[in-house]
C-alpha positions as CSV (number, residue, x, y, z in Angstrom):
1,M,-22.0,-12.9,3.8
2,S,-20.4,-13.7,0.5
3,E,-22.3,-15.4,-2.2
4,K,-19.1,-17.0,-3.6
5,L,-18.7,-20.8,-3.7
6,H,-15.4,-20.5,-1.7
7,L,-14.0,-18.2,0.9
8,T,-10.4,-17.1,0.5
9,P,-8.2,-16.3,3.5
10,E,-8.6,-12.6,2.6
11,D,-12.4,-12.7,2.7
12,D,-14.2,-11.6,5.8
13,F,-15.0,-14.2,8.4
14,P,-17.3,-13.8,11.3
15,E,-15.6,-13.4,14.7
16,D,-18.5,-15.0,16.6
17,L,-19.9,-18.1,14.8
18,S,-22.4,-18.7,17.6
19,V,-24.6,-15.9,16.5
20,L,-25.1,-17.4,13.0
21,P,-28.2,-19.3,12.2
22,D,-27.6,-23.0,11.3
23,Q,-28.2,-22.5,7.6
24,Q,-25.6,-19.6,7.4
25,L,-23.1,-21.7,9.3
26,Q,-23.6,-24.6,6.9
27,V,-23.1,-22.3,3.9
28,L,-19.9,-20.8,5.5
29,D,-18.7,-24.4,6.2
30,S,-19.2,-25.3,2.6
31,Q,-17.4,-22.2,1.4
32,V,-14.4,-23.0,3.6
33,Q,-14.4,-26.6,2.6
34,R,-14.3,-25.7,-1.1
35,Q,-11.4,-23.4,-0.4
36,L,-9.5,-26.1,1.5
37,D,-10.1,-28.5,-1.5
38,Y,-8.8,-25.8,-3.9
39,E,-5.7,-25.1,-1.8
40,Y,-4.8,-28.8,-1.6
41,V,-5.1,-29.1,-5.4
42,A,-3.4,-25.8,-6.3
43,D,-0.8,-25.4,-3.6
44,G,-0.4,-28.9,-2.2
45,E,-1.3,-27.7,1.3
46,P,-3.9,-25.5,2.9
47,N,-3.4,-21.9,3.9
48,P,-3.1,-21.7,7.7
49,E,-6.0,-19.1,7.9
50,T,-8.3,-21.5,6.0
51,E,-7.3,-24.3,8.4
52,F,-8.0,-22.2,11.4
53,R,-11.4,-21.3,10.0
54,H,-12.2,-24.9,9.3
55,E,-11.3,-25.8,12.9
56,D,-13.4,-22.9,14.3
57,L,-16.4,-24.2,12.2
58,D,-15.9,-27.8,13.4
59,E,-15.8,-26.5,17.1
60,E,-19.1,-24.6,16.6
61,F,-20.8,-27.5,15.0
62,E,-19.7,-29.7,17.9
63,A,-20.9,-27.2,20.4
64,R,-24.3,-27.0,18.7
65,D,-24.6,-30.8,18.7
66,N,-24.0,-30.9,22.4
67,R,-26.7,-28.4,23.3
C-alpha cells in the first residue's frame, strides 16, 4: 500500500477491502479523505473515482461495525 498522505484516482486501490486489517483500512480511509479534501479545494468537486472509493470504505466500516 502507498505511503503517501493521499490516494489519487490513478493509484492502486484494493478490490476486496474485507481482507485488510483494521489499521490498513483506517490508513486507506485517511488517504482517500485527504484526496477528497484536496479535490474539493483544487477542483471544486470530487473525482467520481475518489467518491466511489470513499463510499466503498464507508460500507466496509459499517459492515465491520455490524459484526
